[in-house]
C-alpha positions in Angstrom: 18.6 27.4 10.6 17.5 25.4 7.6 16.1 21.9 8.2 14.6 19.7 5.4 13.1 16.3 6.2 13.3 13.8 3.3 10.5 11.4 4.1 10.3 7.7 3.3 7.9 6.7 0.5 4.3 6.5 1.7 4.4 2.7 1.4 7.7 2.3 3.3 6.5 4.7 6.0 3.2 2.9 6.4 5.1 -0.4 6.8 7.6 1.0 9.3 7.0 0.7 13.0 9.2 3.7 13.6 8.2 7.1 12.3 11.4 8.7 11.0 12.7 10.6 8.0 14.8 8.8 5.4 17.3 11.7 5.6 17.4 15.0 7.3 19.4 18.0 5.9 20.4 20.6 8.4 22.2 23.7 7.1 23.7 21.6 4.2 24.6 18.6 6.3 22.9 15.3 5.5 22.1 12.9 8.3 20.8 9.4 7.6 20.5 6.0 9.2 20.7 3.1 6.7 19.8 -0.6 7.3 19.5 -3.4 4.7 16.0 -4.3 3.4 14.3 -6.9 5.5 14.2 -9.5 2.7 18.0 -9.3 2.4 18.6 -9.2 6.1 16.8 -12.5 6.6 19.2 -14.3 4.4 22.3 -12.1 4.0 25.6 -12.1 5.9 27.4 -9.0 7.0 29.2 -8.5 3.7 26.0 -8.8 1.6 24.1 -6.5 4.0 27.0 -3.9 4.1 27.1 -3.9 0.3 23.4 -3.2 0.1 23.8 -0.4 2.7 26.7 1.1 0.7 24.5 1.1 -2.4 21.6 2.7 -0.5 23.9 5.4 0.9 25.2 6.3 -2.6 21.6 6.4 -4.0 20.4 8.7 -1.2 23.4 11.0 -1.5 22.9 11.2 -5.3 19.3 12.3 -4.8 20.6 15.3 -2.9 23.4 16.1 -5.3 26.1 14.6 -3.1 28.3 11.5 -3.2 30.4 9.3 -1.0 33.5 11.6 -1.3 31.4 14.2 0.8 30.8 11.8 3.7 32.4 13.2 6.9 31.6 10.5 9.4 30.0 7.0 9.5 29.0 5.2 12.7 28.8 1.5 12.0 26.9 -0.8 14.3 27.5 -4.5 13.8 25.6 -7.3 15.5 28.6 -9.6 16.1 32.3 -8.6 16.6 33.2 -11.7 14.8 32.0 -9.9 11.6 34.4 -6.9 12.2 37.1 -8.1 9.8 34.7 -9.1 7.0 32.9 -5.8 7.3 36.1 -3.9 7.3 37.2 -5.7 4.1 33.9 -4.7 2.4 34.3 -1.2 3.8 37.8 -0.8 2.4 36.6 -2.1 -1.1 33.8 0.6 -1.1 35.3 3.7 0.5 37.0 6.3 -1.7 40.7 6.0 -0.7 41.3 9.7 -1.5 38.3 10.8 0.7 37.8 8.3 3.6 35.4 9.5 6.2 36.0 9.2 9.9 34.5 5.9 11.1 33.4 4.4 14.4 32.4 0.8 14.7 30.7 -0.9 17.7 28.8 -4.1 18.5 25.1 -3.5 19.4 22.1 -5.6 20.0 19.9 -5.0 16.9 16.2 -4.6 17.2 15.7 -7.0 14.3 17.9 -10.1 14.9 18.3 -10.6 11.1 20.1 -7.3 10.7 23.9 -7.6 10.9 24.9 -4.0 10.1 23.4 -0.5 10.4 25.1 2.7 9.5 24.6 6.3 10.6 26.0 8.7 7.9 26.8 12.4 8.1 27.7 14.0 4.8 27.8 17.4 3.1 25.5 18.4 0.2 
């Protein structure tokens, strides 16, 4: 079994209260959890935060030679169900219509009250 841990930058890891990899690649399958940056989270709504997360997902996948057409599943956590429709509109604008991944979406209590959306992504390299 092949496992590669893609670590956060030294500065980001030092600033984080949670020790975790930015991405983990297991036998060619990429696993990542993506949240908006704290500065955006403090002022952005769910659409702004989702768009930042989408950008971060694409950037991370590109670093591993992948892209959003290779995403197999996304779990979306939103802080408020009232944001579901707005999030889904942003999702539909971003997702590749020819390669849409499976998606689950649920409301959760976020550890940081400014964060409105968090995504867990599973993709192929």
